[in-house]
N, C-alpha and C positions, 0 to 999 in steps of 0.2 A: 498557386494556381489563382487563375482570374477567371471572370465569367464575361460573357458579352452575348447580345443577343440583337438580331436584326430578322424583320419579317417572322418567318415561321422559325427560324434559327433559335436556339437558345442552348448554348454548349458551354462546356468547360475547356478550357485549354491550357497548356503548359507554356508559359512565356518564355521565347527564345532568348539568349543573351544578346545584347547590343552587338553589331558587327564591328569588332575592333579594326583598327588598322592593321594588325597582324593578320585577322582573320581575312581582311579584304585582299591583301597582297597574295594569300594562299587559294583565293579563288578566282582571281584576277578579273574581277567585276569593275567596270570604270565607274561606277557609282555605288553608293551604299544602300543596301536594303533596309527596310521595306520600301517599296514604291506605290504612290496611288494611281492607278491605271487612268487612261484617258477616257471621257465618258460621251454620252451621245444625247442630243435633244431629240424628243420624239416628234414625228409628223406621220401623217396619213397619205401624203404624197411624196415623191422623190425629188430631189433636186434634179436639174438635167444640164447638160453642157458637157464639152470636152475636158473639164477640170475635175470631172468626177468618175470615181470607180465604185463599185458594188460588190458586197460580200454577204453571204447568209449568217445571219445571227442565230446562235445554237442556244437550245435552253439548258443551261447548264449552270455550273458555279464559275464566276470569272475568276482566273487564277495568273499570276505572273511565276513563270518557272526560271529558275536562277541554278545555273549548272557549273560545277566546280567540286573542289573537294570537300566542300560543306554544303551540298545542295539544298535548295528550299523549295517549296511549292506554297506561294502566300495566295490569301484570299485578297477580294478587293479591298478590304480593310486592313490588310497587312498582317492576318492571323495566319498561323502555320496549318497546312492542309495535310502535310505528308504524313503525320500521326494518324489520320483518319484513312488515308490511301495509301498504304505503305507498298502496295503492289506497283505504284507509279515512280519509285524512286529509281529502277533500273532505266526507265524511260528517260529520266533525265541525264544517266550516264550515257546514253547516246550522244548527247550534245557535246560540242567542243567546250573545253573548260572557258570560263568568261562569257558564256553565251547567256542571255536574257530573253525569254520569249512571252509575250501576252497572248492568251488563249482562255480556253474553257476546259473544264472537268465536265465530263458527260457519263452517264450510264447508258448503255445501248442494249434494249431488248427486243427482241424481233424486229431488229433493223429499224428501231424507231428510239430516239432518246427519251427516256422517262425520268422526268423530275422527281415524281414521288419516290422512286427508288433510290435515286442520288441522295434525297434528303436521309433516307433510311443510314446512309453510311456515317452519318455524324452522330458518333455514339460514344460514351464515356468509358465503356468496358473494353480492355484490351481484346479479351477473349472474343468478343461479338465483332470487333474491327476485323481481326484475324479471320474469322469465319466469312464474314461479309465481303471481305477482299477476294475470296474465291468464288462465292455463290454469284456476287453481282459486281465484278470487276469493274473498275472506271477505266476511261480512255481519255486522251487528250487531243483537243483541237487547237491548232496554232493559227493566229492570224495576224502577228506582227512581230518583228524582230526588233529589239530595243538595244540589243549589245550582241558583238559576235567576236570571240577571240580577244575579250576584253577592250574593244573599240566601242565607244560609245556611239550609237547610231540614232538617238532620239531627234537630234538636229538635222539628219538627213531626210531628203524627201521622201514621201511614202512609196513612191515607184521603186527607187533604190532599195528602200528597205524591203520591199515585196521581192526583188530580183534576187537579194541575197538570202532572204528566207527560203526562197524556191531552192537555192543551192545547197543550203542547209539540209533541205529535206531530201536531197538525192541519196544522203548517207544515212537516213533515219528510217524506222519501221515501227509497226505496232508496238505499242498502242497510241503512238502519234499518228494523227490525221492533219492534212493541209487543208483548209477551207478554200472553195474556189473563190475567184474574183473575175468581173467583167467590166469594160469599159462601156458596153452596150446595154442602155436603160431598157431596151426592149428584151433583152435576154433577161435582165434583173427582175423584170415584171413577170416573166414566165418563172423564174426561180421564186418569187414571191408566192405564187399560186400553187405550183408543183412540188417544192420542196417542203411546204408546211407540215406534210404527213411524216417526214421524216424527223421532225423536231425543229424546223427552222421557223423562229417565232418573229422574223422580220428581215429585214435588209438592213445592213450598215452602210452608209454612204460615206466616203472619204475623200477628201481634195487629193488629187495625183501630187501636187506639191506641198502637202501638209507635212509639218514636223510634228513629233509626237509631244505633246503638251500635258504633262501630269495633271491629273484632277480637272481638266477643263473639258466642258461640253461643247467640242467645235466637230465632232461628227455628228451625222443624222442617223436616227433610227426610223425606218419606214417600217410602220406597223399596220397590222390589220385592225379594222374597227368593225364590228357588226351589231345589228340591232336585234334585241329580243325582248318580247312582251313577258313579264314575270308577274307572279303573285305575291305580295307580301305575307309571309308567314309568322313574321314576329319582328322584334326590335331588341337592340342592347341599349343600355343606359349610358350616356357620355359620363366620363370620368367626373364632370364637374357635378352631377346628380340631378340637374333640373332641365335636362333636354336629352333628344334622343343621339346617341352615337353612331348607330348604323341601322339600317332596316336589313332583314334577311329576306332572301329570295327564293323561291320555289317554282318549280314546274311539274306537271302533270304526266306521267307515264302512260302507255296504251290502257293499262289495267286500272287508272285512275288513282294510283298512288302517287302522294304530293312529296315530291323530293327536294331536299335543301339543295340549292346550287350555288349559294355565294352570298355576298353583302353589297351594299351601296353605303356610301358615307358622306359624299360630297354635297353637303347641304351648309347654308349660311347658318350662324348662329340664331338669327330670328326665325327661320324656318324649322330648325331643331327644336326650339320651344314650342312652335305651335303643332310640329308633327307629334310631339310626345302628348299633347293635350289631345289630339284628334285619335291617335292609337289606343290611347288609354280607354277610350269608350268602347273599343272592341276586343278588349282583351279576353283570352280564353284559356280554357285548361291544356287545350293540345292544338297542333295544327299540322306540322309534317307527320307523316306517316302514313299507314295502308296496310293491306294484308301482306304485302310482300317483304323483302328485305329493303328498307328505305334509308335514304342519308338524312340524318338530322343534324342540326348544328349542335355546338357545346360538347362535342366528343373530345375528351382529353387525350393528348398525346405528348411525347417528349418535346414536339416543336411548340407547343402552347404553355410550357411551362410559365408561370408567371403572368399569363396572360388572363384577363377578365373574359369568362367565357359563358357566365351567366345569361340568359336570353329569356324573353317574356314572348310567349305564344299570343297570336291574335286569329279572330275568326278569319280565314282565307276567303278573299273577296275584292281587296284593293289592288289594281293593276297598274304597274309601272313599267314604263319603256326605258330599257337601260341600254348601253352599248359595252360590249367586251372585245378583248382582244384575241384570246384563245381559250382552248379547253384543255383540262388536265385530269384524266380519270373521271371524266363523266362530269365535272364541275367547271366553273369558271375559275382560271388560273390565278387571276388577279382580281384586285377590287374592281368594280364595274364602274361606270360613268352614269350619272342620272341624266336622263332625257327630256322625260316629260311624264305626267300621269295619264292614265288612259281609262277615264270613267267610262267610255263608250264600250269598252270590250270585257265580255263575261269571263270571269276568272277561268272557268272550265276549258276555255279555248286556248289557255296558256300552256301549250304542251311541249314535249321535248323535240317533236318533228321539226321545230324552228332552228335547231342548232345545225351549223355548218359542221360537219365532220370531214376534214380533208383527206382526199386521196391523192396518191402520185408515188413519187420516188421515195426508196428506202434509203437510209443514212449512208450505207455503203455505195449506194448509186452517185452519191453527191461528192463525198469526201475523197481526197486522193489517199 
């Protein structure tokens, strides 16, 4: 057994044996797993021109699906996922042997992808894995075809890969889904807004003549970016011990309860030292809280194993403007970006009504 951790993941996994020449011949794959998926650079505006096409980016676990006598479902880091999603093995059996698909594992609840519930599926106990596979089953979204029937398609232009992927999907069904694609940037802009409610966390932009390059950032991810004024409710010490690691952000609800929303850590080393000096002067016993049920930082979960969660409260009053990309479960989904300090704004005006809660199409309205 080995361990690995990434972001909020920290799980135990059983190492698969290397793919031997004999195993490769039995599966008909034209290249040996694992494979590092192609990546994207983030931008806040899309590229334009006839050489670009646009696809929704879904909020799930990136996965490479390998169909054959020894099927695999690998994470972006090459770690096996079928152990945690056993209900997806029949989906791989729907594909022709020797087929390799790049896609996303998602959990859909009330017609919206739910990343928090997807994370719940990564658990070491076999009994819990089995129960959750029935209670919150996963689904698969495909967006690229890397091999078909043993033929390597990575050197084939995107448009041909897409045509062949659509042909494959004429013969597969649930839990598979095919993400849509458009060459119309105006339609992509509509998707950018209307599909966010369904779990689309941006648009992936690909060149029509682009080949598939392992581990290279040659796609473009067009992401939302929104401003929000937050109140600093605490901080965490940097691992070096002499500066701030991150500031903890909060917003007030209508009842005046102060909710933890996320963190911001994008400061220079010089600023981190100075921030620690300043925030030490307003240390307090409490900050986040209220009479209702309030989200606070430092709550342990299996996703935070091995991470330092101790934090130091400060008297709420310092206001900072940050930008964020999306919300998940009423909080900032990712780390926020520091924009500026707001000494002109009273803390009590930093309320949750600033947050953009998207409305629009459901997941089933978007994917095939």
